[in-house]
C-alpha positions in Angstrom: 96.8 -186.0 -11.9 94.1 -187.1 -14.4 94.7 -190.8 -15.0 91.9 -191.1 -17.5 93.4 -188.4 -19.6 96.7 -190.2 -19.6 95.1 -193.3 -21.1 94.8 -191.5 -24.4 92.5 -193.0 -27.0 92.1 -196.1 -24.8 90.1 -194.0 -22.3 88.1 -192.0 -24.9 84.8 -193.6 -24.3 85.1 -193.2 -20.5 86.2 -189.5 -20.9 83.2 -188.8 -23.2 80.9 -190.2 -20.6 82.6 -188.2 -17.9 82.1 -185.0 -19.8 78.5 -185.9 -20.7 77.6 -186.6 -17.0 79.3 -183.4 -15.9 77.4 -181.3 -18.5 74.1 -182.9 -17.6 74.6 -182.2 -13.9 75.6 -178.6 -14.6 72.6 -178.1 -16.9 70.4 -179.4 -14.2 71.8 -176.6 -11.9 70.6 -174.0 -14.5 67.1 -175.5 -14.7 66.9 -175.5 -11.0 68.2 -171.9 -10.8 65.1 -170.8 -12.9 62.8 -173.2 -11.1 62.1 -175.2 -14.2 61.1 -178.8 -13.6 63.0 -180.5 -16.3 65.6 -183.3 -16.7 68.4 -182.6 -19.1 68.3 -186.2 -20.3 64.8 -185.7 -21.5 65.8 -182.9 -23.9 66.1 -184.9 -27.2 62.7 -186.6 -26.9 60.9 -183.6 -25.6 62.3 -181.4 -28.4 61.5 -184.0 -31.0 57.9 -184.4 -29.8 57.5 -180.6 -29.7 58.6 -180.5 -33.4 55.7 -182.7 -34.5 51.9 -182.5 -34.3 51.8 -186.1 -33.0 54.5 -188.7 -33.2 54.7 -192.4 -32.3 57.2 -194.4 -30.2 58.4 -196.1 -33.3 59.0 -192.8 -35.1 60.9 -191.6 -32.0 63.1 -194.6 -32.2 63.8 -194.1 -35.8 64.6 -190.4 -35.5 66.7 -190.4 -32.3 68.3 -193.8 -32.8 67.6 -194.7 -29.2 66.5 -198.2 -28.1 62.8 -198.9 -27.7 63.1 -199.4 -23.9 65.0 -196.1 -23.6 62.3 -194.3 -25.5 59.6 -195.9 -23.4 61.4 -194.8 -20.2 61.7 -191.2 -21.4 58.1 -191.1 -22.6 56.9 -192.4 -19.2 59.0 -189.7 -17.4 57.5 -186.9 -19.5 54.0 -188.3 -19.0 54.6 -188.4 -15.3 55.6 -184.7 -15.3 52.4 -183.9 -17.2 54.2 -182.6 -20.3 52.8 -185.1 -22.8 49.7 -187.1 -23.5 49.2 -190.3 -25.5 46.2 -190.9 -27.8 45.2 -194.3 -29.2 44.8 -194.5 -32.9 41.1 -194.8 -33.9 41.8 -197.7 -36.3 44.7 -199.4 -34.4 44.4 -199.2 -30.6 47.9 -200.6 -30.2 49.3 -197.5 -31.9 49.6 -194.4 -29.8 50.3 -190.9 -30.9 52.3 -188.6 -28.5 51.6 -184.9 -28.2 52.5 -182.1 -25.8 49.9 -181.2 -23.2 49.0 -177.5 -22.4 51.5 -177.8 -19.6 54.2 -179.0 -22.1 53.4 -176.2 -24.5 53.6 -173.7 -21.7 57.1 -175.0 -20.8 58.5 -174.3 -24.3 58.8 -170.5 -24.1 60.2 -170.8 -20.6 62.9 -173.3 -21.5 63.9 -172.0 -24.9 66.1 -169.1 -23.6 68.1 -171.7 -21.6 68.5 -173.9 -24.7 69.7 -170.9 -26.7 72.2 -170.1 -23.9 73.4 -173.7 -23.8 73.9 -173.7 -27.6 75.8 -170.4 -27.4 78.0 -171.7 -24.6 78.9 -174.9 -26.3 79.9 -172.9 -29.4 82.1 -170.7 -27.3 83.9 -173.6 -25.6 84.5 -175.5 -28.8 85.5 -172.8 -31.2 89.2 -173.6 -31.3 91.4 -175.4 -33.9 92.6 -178.9 -33.0 94.2 -181.7 -35.0 92.6 -184.6 -33.0 89.5 -185.4 -31.0 91.6 -185.9 -27.9 93.1 -182.4 -28.2 89.6 -180.9 -28.5 88.4 -182.9 -25.5 91.4 -181.7 -23.5 90.6 -178.1 -24.3 87.0 -178.6 -23.5 87.7 -180.1 -20.1 90.3 -177.4 -19.4 87.6 -174.7 -20.1 85.2 -176.4 -17.6 88.0 -176.5 -15.0 88.4 -172.7 -15.3 84.7 -171.9 -15.1 81.8 -174.2 -14.3 79.6 -175.0 -17.3 76.5 -173.9 -15.4 78.0 -170.5 -14.8 79.0 -170.1 -18.5 75.3 -170.9 -19.4 74.0 -168.5 -16.9 76.2 -165.8 -18.2 74.7 -166.2 -21.6 71.0 -166.3 -20.6 69.0 -163.3 -21.6 69.2 -160.4 -19.1 65.4 -160.3 -18.9 65.4 -163.6 -17.1 67.8 -162.4 -14.4 66.8 -160.7 -11.2 68.5 -157.7 -9.6 68.8 -158.6 -5.9 70.1 -156.5 -3.0 71.4 -158.2 0.2 71.1 -156.3 3.4 71.7 -156.9 7.1 69.0 -157.8 9.7 66.5 -155.2 10.8 63.7 -155.6 13.3 61.1 -154.9 10.6 62.3 -158.0 8.8 61.8 -160.3 11.8 58.4 -161.6 10.6 59.8 -162.3 7.1 62.6 -164.3 8.6 60.0 -166.5 10.5 57.5 -166.8 7.6 60.0 -167.7 4.9 61.7 -170.4 7.0 58.4 -171.9 8.3 57.1 -172.1 4.7 60.3 -173.8 3.5 60.3 -176.3 6.3 56.7 -177.2 5.8 57.2 -177.6 2.1 60.3 -179.9 2.3 60.3 -181.3 5.8 58.6 -180.4 9.0 59.0 -177.8 11.8 61.0 -179.0 14.8 60.7 -177.4 18.2 64.3 -176.1 17.9 63.3 -174.4 14.6 60.3 -172.8 16.2 62.3 -171.5 19.1 65.1 -170.0 17.0 62.9 -168.5 14.3 60.6 -166.9 16.9 63.5 -165.3 18.7 66.3 -164.5 16.2 67.7 -161.7 18.3 68.3 -164.0 21.3 69.6 -167.1 19.4 71.5 -165.4 16.6 72.1 -161.6 16.7 72.8 -161.2 20.4 75.2 -164.2 20.4 77.3 -162.6 17.7 75.6 -164.1 14.6 74.2 -162.5 11.5 71.0 -162.6 9.5 70.9 -161.4 5.9 68.0 -160.6 3.6 67.6 -160.6 -0.1 65.5 -157.7 -1.3 63.8 -157.3 -4.7 62.1 -154.0 -5.3 62.5 -153.3 -1.5 60.6 -156.5 -0.7 62.1 -159.4 1.2 62.3 -162.5 -1.0 64.9 -164.5 0.8 67.0 -164.9 3.9 70.0 -166.7 5.4 71.7 -166.7 8.8 75.2 -167.3 10.2 74.9 -168.7 13.8 77.7 -168.9 16.3 79.0 -172.4 17.1 81.0 -173.7 20.1 84.2 -173.2 18.2 85.6 -169.7 17.8 85.8 -168.5 14.2 83.3 -171.1 12.8 79.8 -170.0 12.1 76.9 -172.2 11.1 75.3 -171.4 7.7 71.6 -172.0 8.3 68.0 -170.8 7.9 68.3 -170.2 4.2 64.9 -169.8 2.6 63.5 -168.1 -0.6 59.9 -167.0 -1.3 58.1 -169.7 -3.3 57.1 -167.1 -5.8 60.7 -166.1 -6.4 62.5 -169.5 -6.5 64.4 -170.3 -9.6 66.1 -166.9 -9.9 69.4 -167.8 -8.3 68.6 -165.9 -5.1 69.7 -168.8 -2.9 73.0 -169.0 -4.7 73.5 -165.2 -4.2 72.8 -165.5 -0.5 75.2 -168.4 -0.2 78.0 -166.5 -2.1 77.3 -163.4 0.0 77.9 -165.4 3.2 81.1 -167.0 1.8 82.4 -163.6 0.9 81.4 -162.2 4.2 83.1 -165.1 6.1 86.3 -164.4 4.2 86.3 -160.6 5.0 85.6 -161.4 8.7 88.6 -163.7 8.7 86.5 -166.7 9.8 88.0 -170.1 10.0 85.1 -171.8 8.3 81.4 -172.1 7.6 79.5 -175.2 8.9 76.2 -176.5 7.7 73.7 -179.3 8.4 71.5 -180.6 5.6 69.7 -183.6 4.2 70.8 -185.7 1.3 67.2 -185.7 0.0 68.0 -182.2 -1.2 70.3 -183.6 -3.9 70.7 -180.3 -5.9 71.5 -178.3 -2.8 74.2 -180.8 -1.7 75.6 -180.7 -5.2 75.7 -176.9 -5.0 77.4 -176.9 -1.6 80.1 -179.3 -2.9 80.5 -177.0 -5.9 81.2 -174.1 -3.6 83.8 -176.1 -1.8 82.0 -177.6 1.2 83.4 -180.9 2.4 81.5 -183.6 4.2 82.2 -184.3 7.9 81.1 -187.1 10.1 77.7 -186.2 11.6 77.6 -186.3 15.4 74.9 -188.5 17.0 73.5 -185.5 18.9 73.0 -183.3 15.8 70.8 -180.2 16.7 68.4 -181.1 13.8 66.5 -184.4 13.6 66.1 -184.1 9.8 69.9 -183.6 9.1 71.8 -186.6 7.8 74.9 -184.7 6.4 77.3 -182.2 7.9 79.6 -180.1 5.7 82.4 -177.6 6.3 83.9 -174.9 4.1 87.4 -173.9 5.4 88.9 -170.5 4.4 
């Protein structure tokens, strides 16, 4: 039951915010899929700056109708990312002109196909007749309940941006790739624990020989990603672990393809569930796990990983 929907016009403001927050989260998933460091909330100001050969804070306030503090906050975020630069006026040092940096200009051609896909998607989910705003809002939310907004956008992105990935089973020749990809990922985001080193160095002993599985994502016959399903103490439950993607190939939805492959594999193998340990610092990953149906469990005090602070389960 959707109580907010039942409140009718009284709950309109809250529903619009709910839809807005949802669309922003889902748009972030798309940016992350293509490894683009961008915040959906920065779109209006970044797009407006890109449309001018120099613009001031006051002009941004006038054009976007945002408050001055909000504009200042957005400008600071873009500046921190290295996408803009501010130049003081030669005659009035208090006046600053905002322009895109070379990094910001380089971002535009990368991000434009996503903007085009977002616009196309929104047109698709709003092209229906309705007599009231509430009716249109109902149909919009119903469409998102059928298919995630992020997936609708990804479906509309130019084919040239997508990768053709083949997922294969473990082979001895991929043993070094399994180790290297995971070590690189751990060093980038956390640190290598002794348990990691032991398992990654001996995948046959700790995973394959115990009834587990290791899969690899291949692109043009080259290993670009990997994931493993390790046996647990409970029959029928495997641990989803050791997922890593080559840094040069991140942002191409390879991790999601590996995750979906393991879920489909688990279902065909009549498993009870998939278990995983992660860290809430990886906000986008946690959001993705939840989106795929993983539910949070209480983390045991003797967790096998020192860095893990969240335990999740997907039941079939």
